[in-house]
C-alpha positions in Angstrom: 0.4 46.1 -25.6 0.5 46.2 -21.9 3.4 47.0 -19.7 2.0 45.0 -16.8 4.4 42.4 -15.5 3.1 39.5 -13.5 5.2 37.6 -11.1 5.6 34.0 -12.0 3.9 31.5 -9.7 7.1 29.6 -8.8 7.8 28.2 -5.4 10.2 25.2 -5.1 8.0 24.0 -2.1 5.0 23.9 -4.4 6.1 22.0 -7.5 2.6 21.7 -8.8 2.2 25.5 -8.8 -1.1 25.4 -7.0 -0.5 28.3 -4.5 -2.0 31.6 -5.4 0.2 34.7 -5.6 1.0 36.5 -2.3 -1.8 38.5 -0.7 -4.6 37.2 -2.9 -7.3 34.6 -2.4 -9.8 32.7 -4.5 -12.2 35.5 -4.0 -9.9 37.7 -6.1 -10.0 35.3 -9.0 -12.2 35.6 -12.1 -13.1 31.9 -11.8 -14.3 31.8 -8.2 -17.9 31.0 -9.2 -16.8 28.0 -11.3 -14.4 26.7 -8.6 -17.0 27.1 -5.9 -19.4 24.9 -7.9 -16.8 22.3 -9.0 -14.4 22.1 -6.0 -16.3 23.7 -3.2 -13.8 26.5 -2.8 -14.5 29.5 -0.6 -13.4 33.1 -1.3 -10.7 32.8 1.5 -8.9 29.8 0.0 -5.2 30.5 -1.1 -4.6 27.5 -3.3 -5.9 26.5 -6.7 -7.2 23.0 -7.6 -6.0 23.5 -11.2 -2.4 22.6 -11.7 -0.8 24.8 -12.7 -2.9 27.5 -11.0 -5.3 29.2 -13.4 -5.7 32.3 -11.2 -6.7 35.3 -13.1 -7.4 38.5 -11.2 -10.8 40.0 -11.6 -11.0 43.2 -13.6 -11.5 46.3 -11.5 -14.5 48.5 -12.4 
């Protein structure tokens, strides 16, 4: 079991929950290659085309 606590992606100004967490971009997400192919995203984008956001941080090596 992990003690990591992730902040919820909740912003009343973003009811569809498509904004990424603060200080991260699509380039930090595990799914960047898929989203580049499907949606044309770039690594610097800060919103997710999946609603709610499916952002998953890449694992550090």
